[in-house]
C-alpha positions in Angstrom: -30.4 -6.4 -39.1 -28.7 -9.4 -40.6 -28.9 -12.7 -38.7 -25.6 -14.5 -39.5 -26.0 -17.4 -37.1 -28.9 -18.6 -35.0 -29.8 -21.1 -32.3 -33.4 -20.5 -33.0 -35.0 -22.6 -35.8 -37.6 -19.9 -36.3 -35.1 -17.2 -37.3 -32.1 -19.0 -38.9 -30.5 -17.9 -42.1 -31.8 -21.0 -43.9 -35.3 -19.7 -43.5 -34.6 -16.6 -45.6 -36.8 -16.3 -48.8 -33.8 -16.2 -51.0 -32.2 -19.3 -49.5 -35.5 -21.2 -49.6 -36.2 -20.3 -53.3 -32.6 -21.3 -54.2 -33.0 -24.7 -52.6 -36.5 -25.1 -54.0 -35.2 -24.5 -57.6 -33.0 -27.5 -57.1 -35.9 -29.8 -56.5 -38.8 -28.6 -58.8 -38.4 -29.6 -62.4 -40.3 -28.8 -65.6 -42.2 -32.0 -65.1 -43.5 -31.2 -61.6 -47.3 -30.8 -61.6 -48.9 -28.6 -58.9 -50.5 -31.6 -57.2 -47.4 -33.8 -57.1 -45.5 -32.4 -54.1 -48.6 -32.5 -51.8 -49.5 -36.1 -52.9 -45.9 -37.2 -52.3 -45.7 -35.5 -49.0 -49.0 -37.1 -47.7 -47.9 -40.5 -48.9 -44.5 -40.3 -47.3 -45.8 -39.1 -44.0 -48.5 -41.7 -43.8 -46.0 -44.5 -44.7 -43.5 -43.2 -42.2 -46.0 -43.0 -39.3 -47.6 -46.3 -40.2 -51.0 -44.8 -40.9 -53.4 -45.6 -43.8 -53.8 -42.0 -44.9 -52.5 -38.5 -44.3 -53.8 -35.0 -45.2 -51.9 -31.7 -45.7 -53.0 -28.6 -43.8 -51.8 -25.0 -44.2 -51.2 -24.8 -40.4 -50.8 -27.0 -37.4 -53.4 -25.0 -35.6 -56.0 -26.0 -38.1 -54.9 -29.6 -38.3 -55.1 -30.1 -34.5 -58.5 -28.4 -34.1 -59.8 -30.5 -37.0 -58.5 -33.7 -35.4 -60.2 -32.8 -32.0 -63.4 -31.8 -33.8 -63.6 -35.1 -35.6 -62.9 -37.1 -32.4 -65.6 -35.0 -30.5 -68.2 -35.5 -33.2 -67.6 -39.2 -33.4 -67.8 -39.7 -29.6 -70.5 -37.1 -28.8 -68.3 -35.7 -26.0 -67.0 -32.1 -26.0 -64.1 -32.3 -23.6 -60.5 -33.2 -24.3 -57.5 -33.5 -21.9 -53.9 -32.6 -22.1 -51.0 -31.1 -20.3 -51.7 -27.7 -18.7 -49.1 -26.2 -21.0 -50.3 -27.9 -24.2 -49.7 -25.8 -27.2 -53.4 -25.9 -28.1 -54.3 -24.0 -24.9 -51.4 -21.7 -24.4 -50.6 -20.5 -27.9 -53.8 -20.6 -30.0 -56.3 -18.3 -28.3 -58.4 -21.2 -27.3 -59.5 -21.8 -30.9 -60.8 -25.2 -29.9 -63.5 -23.5 -27.9 -64.2 -20.4 -30.0 -64.6 -22.4 -33.3 -65.7 -25.8 -32.2 -67.2 -25.5 -28.7 -64.8 -27.9 -27.1 -63.6 -27.8 -23.5 -60.1 -28.3 -22.3 -59.4 -30.4 -19.2 -55.8 -29.7 -17.9 -54.1 -32.8 -16.5 -51.4 -32.9 -13.9 -48.9 -30.3 -12.7 -48.0 -27.5 -15.2 -44.2 -28.0 -14.6 -44.1 -31.8 -14.9 -45.2 -34.5 -17.3 -48.6 -35.9 -16.4 -48.8 -39.6 -15.5 -51.4 -42.4 -15.5 -52.6 -41.4 -12.1 -53.3 -37.9 -13.3 -55.3 -39.2 -16.2 -57.3 -41.5 -13.9 -58.2 -38.5 -11.8 -60.2 -37.1 -14.8 -63.9 -37.8 -14.0 -65.6 -36.7 -17.2 -66.0 -38.4 -20.6 -63.3 -37.3 -23.0 -63.3 -37.1 -26.7 -59.5 -37.2 -26.8 -56.3 -37.0 -24.9 -53.6 -34.9 -26.4 -49.9 -36.0 -25.9 -47.3 -33.4 -27.0 -44.0 -35.0 -27.9 -41.8 -33.6 -26.6 -43.5 -31.3 -24.1 -42.0 -28.1 -25.4 -42.9 -25.5 -22.7 -41.4 -27.5 -19.8 -38.0 -28.1 -21.5 -38.7 -30.5 -24.3 -39.0 -33.5 -21.9 -40.4 -36.9 -23.0 -42.4 -39.5 -21.2 -40.8 -43.0 -21.2 -42.1 -45.1 -24.0 -43.7 -47.6 -21.7 -45.5 -44.8 -19.8 -46.7 -43.4 -23.0 -48.0 -46.7 -24.2 -49.9 -47.2 -20.9 -51.4 -43.7 -21.1 -52.6 -44.0 -24.7 -54.0 -47.4 -23.8 -55.9 -45.8 -20.9 -57.4 -43.2 -23.3 -58.7 -45.9 -25.6 -60.1 -48.0 -22.8 -62.1 -45.1 -21.6 -63.5 -44.3 -25.1 -61.2 -41.3 -25.8 -59.0 -41.0 -28.9 -55.3 -40.7 -28.4 -54.0 -37.8 -30.4 -50.3 -36.9 -30.8 -49.3 -33.3 -31.0 -46.1 -34.1 -33.0 -45.1 -30.6 -33.9 -41.6 -31.8 -33.0 -42.1 -35.5 -33.4 -39.2 -35.6 -35.9 -37.0 -34.6 -33.0 -38.8 -36.6 -30.4 -38.2 -39.9 -32.1 -34.5 -39.6 -31.3 -35.4 -39.9 -27.6 -37.0 -43.4 -28.1 -35.7 -46.8 -29.2 -38.6 -47.0 -31.5 -39.4 -46.2 -35.1 -41.9 -43.5 -36.2 -44.3 -46.2 -37.1 -44.0 -47.8 -33.6 -44.7 -44.4 -32.0 -47.5 -43.7 -34.4 -49.1 -47.0 -33.6 -49.9 -45.7 -30.1 -52.1 -43.0 -31.4 -55.4 -42.7 -33.3 -54.2 -39.5 -35.0 -50.8 -37.9 -35.4 -50.0 -34.3 -36.4 -46.6 -33.3 -37.6 -45.2 -29.9 -38.4 -43.4 -29.0 -41.6 -41.6 -25.9 -40.7 -39.8 -26.5 -37.4 -37.3 -29.4 -37.5 -37.8 -29.8 -41.2 -37.2 -26.1 -41.8 -40.1 -25.6 -44.2 -42.1 -22.4 -44.7 -45.4 -23.4 -43.2 -47.9 -26.3 -43.0 -48.7 -29.5 -41.3 -49.9 -33.1 -42.0 -52.5 -35.0 -40.1 -52.3 -38.8 -40.3 -54.8 -41.5 -39.2 -57.3 -44.1 -40.4 -59.2 -43.5 -43.7 -62.5 -42.6 -42.0 -61.0 -40.0 -39.7 -58.9 -38.4 -42.4 -62.0 -38.4 -44.7 -63.9 -36.4 -42.0 -60.9 -34.2 -41.5 -60.9 -33.3 -45.2 -64.5 -32.0 -44.8 -63.5 -29.8 -41.9 -60.4 -28.6 -43.7 -62.5 -27.3 -46.5 -65.0 -25.7 -44.1 -62.1 -23.9 -42.4 -60.6 -22.7 -45.7 -57.6 -25.0 -45.6 -58.1 -26.9 -48.9 -55.8 -24.5 -50.8 -55.2 -25.3 -54.4 -51.6 -24.2 -54.7 -49.9 -25.7 -51.7 -47.2 -27.2 -53.7 -44.4 -24.8 -52.6 -45.1 -25.6 -49.0 -45.1 -29.3 -49.6 -42.0 -29.2 -51.9 -39.9 -27.4 -49.3 -41.1 -29.8 -46.6 -40.0 -32.7 -48.8 -36.5 -31.2 -48.9 -36.6 -31.1 -45.2 -37.5 -34.8 -45.0 -34.6 -35.6 -47.3 -32.0 -33.3 -45.7 -32.9 -32.8 -42.1 -34.8 -35.9 -41.0 -31.8 -38.3 -41.4 -29.7 -35.9 -39.2 -32.0 -35.6 -36.2 -29.8 -37.9 -34.0 -26.8 -35.8 -34.9 -28.8 -32.7 -33.8 -29.7 -34.4 -30.5 -26.1 -35.4 -29.9 -24.9 -31.8 -30.5 -27.7 -30.5 -28.2 -26.4 -32.8 -25.5 -22.9 -31.5 -25.9 -24.1 -27.9 -25.8 -26.1 -28.6 -22.6 -23.1 -30.3 -21.0 -21.0 -27.2 -21.7 -23.6 -24.9 -20.3 -24.0 -26.9 -17.1 -20.2 -27.3 -16.6 -19.8 -23.5 -16.9 -21.9 -22.9 -13.8 -23.5 -19.7 -14.7 -26.7 -21.2 -16.2 -28.3 -24.7 -16.2 -30.4 -26.7 -18.6 -33.7 -28.5 -18.3 -33.4 -31.4 -18.7 -29.7 -31.9 -17.6 -29.3 -34.3 -20.5 -31.7 -33.5 -23.4 -33.7 -36.4 -24.8 -34.1 -34.5 -28.1 -32.5 -31.6 -29.9 -34.8 -29.3 -27.8 -34.0 -28.1 -24.2 -34.4 -25.0 -22.0 -31.6 -22.8 -20.6 -32.4 -21.2 -17.2 -30.6 -17.9 -16.4 -30.0 -15.9 -13.2 -31.3 -12.8 -15.0 -34.6 -11.1 -15.3 -36.6 -11.7 -18.5 -36.2 -8.1 -19.6 -32.5 -8.0 -19.0 -32.0 -11.2 -20.9 -34.0 -10.0 -23.9 -32.1 -6.7 -23.9 -28.7 -8.5 -23.7 -29.7 -10.9 -26.5 -30.8 -8.0 -28.7 -27.4 -6.2 -28.1 -25.6 -9.4 -28.9 -27.5 -9.7 -32.2 -26.7 -6.1 -33.1 -23.0 -6.4 -32.3 -22.3 -9.9 -33.7 -25.2 -11.0 -35.9 -25.8 -14.0 -33.5 -29.5 -14.7 -32.7 -29.0 -16.6 -29.4 -32.7 -17.2 -28.8 -36.2 -16.2 -30.0 -37.5 -14.8 -26.7 -37.0 -15.2 -23.0 -39.5 -17.0 -20.8 -40.7 -15.6 -17.5 -40.2 -17.3 -14.2 -42.1 -17.2 -10.9 -38.9 -15.6 -9.6 -38.6 -12.3 -11.5 -34.8 -12.5 -11.1 -34.7 -15.5 -13.3 -35.8 -16.5 -16.8 -35.3 -19.2 -19.4 -35.0 -19.6 -23.1 -35.4 -22.4 -25.6 -32.6 -24.0 -27.6 -33.5 -26.2 -30.6 -30.6 -27.5 -32.5 -30.9 -27.9 -36.2 -28.5 -27.5 -39.1 -27.8 -23.9 -38.2 -27.1 -24.9 -34.6 -24.2 -27.1 -35.6 -22.3 -23.9 -36.4 -22.0 -23.3 -32.7 -19.3 -25.1 -30.7 -20.6 -26.2 -27.3 -18.1 -24.1 -25.3 -18.9 -21.0 -27.5 -22.6 -21.2 -26.5 -21.7 -21.4 -22.8 -19.4 -18.4 -23.1 -22.1 -16.4 -25.0 -24.6 -17.2 -22.3 -22.1 -16.2 -19.5 -21.5 -13.0 -21.3 -25.1 -11.9 -21.4 -25.1 -9.8 -18.2 -22.3 -7.6 -19.6 -24.5 -6.7 -22.6 -27.4 -5.4 -20.6 
């Protein structure tokens, strides 16, 4: 069925093959060589993050596993720490262990940001500490910049590398009074995604010092990621850097207006109350199955994709879903979103 409007960046109309090819044709010229978009992308990301070098990967999963592998090989330690709901552990079938023999040490409470005390309670040598900005699975919340600086400093003082899972770093920067380079300076390696906030097709970039990125290039080839024809992925990502990146603060402000309308309505509520980034969660007084059935009926009746999927809750009578405002999300007036959410029970 046709999706006319969407609050999910993963299913918006702008992600359709026809639309992407149309936009790509506006950028690629007769003079574009296959290697040009990748080189430009790597250079721009490295410069933006304040890192000496950057390397394109066909997926974020590969990029992050490679970063952890390089840090582990360099330190000789096989454990890394991160939030209990870090993407590496929850969504990637523990590839860090299956492919690289690494161990994950969860830090802190699964429903809260971890703090310096939580890190200090880790009593084993760590190759790296992973910081996900924002922490997607607990509502897109961000640590205060000062707290983040103290935590990354702790990692380095203990001999661990500080790695940034920046799948949504483009959005997270709007929650700080700091540039991308100032955020990047806190970390030894930074991974950024090309297909979420930038609305690309696929791919990632890993940035760091020259030695680390050189080692990462070896592992990229070993894992089959040194693809020769990555230019379409890079070219579409460059469009996102030109078109979407300058508007991230606008997306954040709209997300805040949407969250305010939802909270004022009284049927549902958001986490956090005031989003720090364009990403937040909506908590519903409905079961997960009912919410998904209602959202599917809404899509079939109106062409509106309200969310990608509903998230379970320890209370089976409640659930949550993610909102991530991008260009497509600006099509929704805040009050309209609140009314659509309030109307979900009638669509079960």
